[in-house]
N, C-alpha and C positions, 0 to 999 in steps of 0.2 A: 506799183502792181496793186491791182484791186483785191485780189484773193491771195493774201500773204499766208504762206502755210506755217503751221506750228507744229513742232514734233510733240506728239502725244506721249502718254505714260509708256506704251510698249515700243516706242520708237516709230510709230505709224505717223506719216504726215497728216496732218488735220487742216482744213481750210475753214475756219469759223465763220468768216464773211460769206463765203459761198454756201455753206450749210444754212447759214440764217437766210440768205436770199432765197434759196430753194424753198425752205420751210414756209416763209412769209408768202412767196408768190404761189407756189403750188397749193398750200391751204386755201388762200383765197380762191383760186380757180375751183378747186374741188367743193368748196362750200357754196359757190355759185352754181355749180352743176347740180348739187344735191337739191338745193332750193328751186331751180328751174324745172327739174325732173318732178319734184313732188307737186309743183303748181300744176304741171300738165296732167298728172295722175289724179289730182284731186279735182281738177275742173271737169274731167270727164265723168268722175262718179259722184254726181250730185245726188244725195239721198232724196227720195220722194216719200212722203208720208200721207196717209189718208186718215184723218181723225175719226174715231169711233167713240161714241158714249156706250160704255159697257155696263154702267150701273149709276144709280142716283145717290148711293150712300157716300159719306164723306170720310176720308181717312187722311192722316197726316203724311203717310209714306207708303210706298209700294216696292215690290221686288220684281224683277224680270228674270226668267230663267226657263229652261226647257224642263219643266217637272215631270212630264209624262213620256220623255224620250221619243217625240215623234218628229223632232227636228224644227219644230216651231216655238217660238218663244211664248211662254204663258206669263200671266200676272198674277202676284198674290198681294192682296191689300186687305188690311183689317182682318176680318173673319173669313174671308173668302178667297178661293183660288178660281181664276178665270182662265179656261183652256182654250187656246187658239185652235182653229180659226174662227170658230162660231161664238167664242167667249162664253162657253157653258159655265155657270156659277155654281160652285161647289163649297159648301160650309166646312172648313176645315178646324175651326176652333171657336171657343166662346169668349168675348171680351165683356168684362164686367166694369161698368163705369157709373158714376154718379152725374155725369155731364151729359145733357140731352144733345140734339141735333143743332140747337141754337147756340151751343157753347156755354150754357148756364148750368 
């Protein structure tokens, strides 16, 4: 018999081969379904970007968040905050450095 029962701790019959078979096969099918569903969703939602140059200054990093609570993502970089959608430049702090724009 393929599924030989074993009596468990509480006297309940337990079928280890059946449980292993179910877990193995059901898990494989579930993973395949999740992957296929995620591929179909991601294929429909291809992000579209349009590049905008908002400033000529150079900064090592930037942050993106909705700083003025208008529902649009704004950018903070270096000394400036750039508000979407027109990318209005607002000076928010002063950065002092001995390095010029050429990195010297």
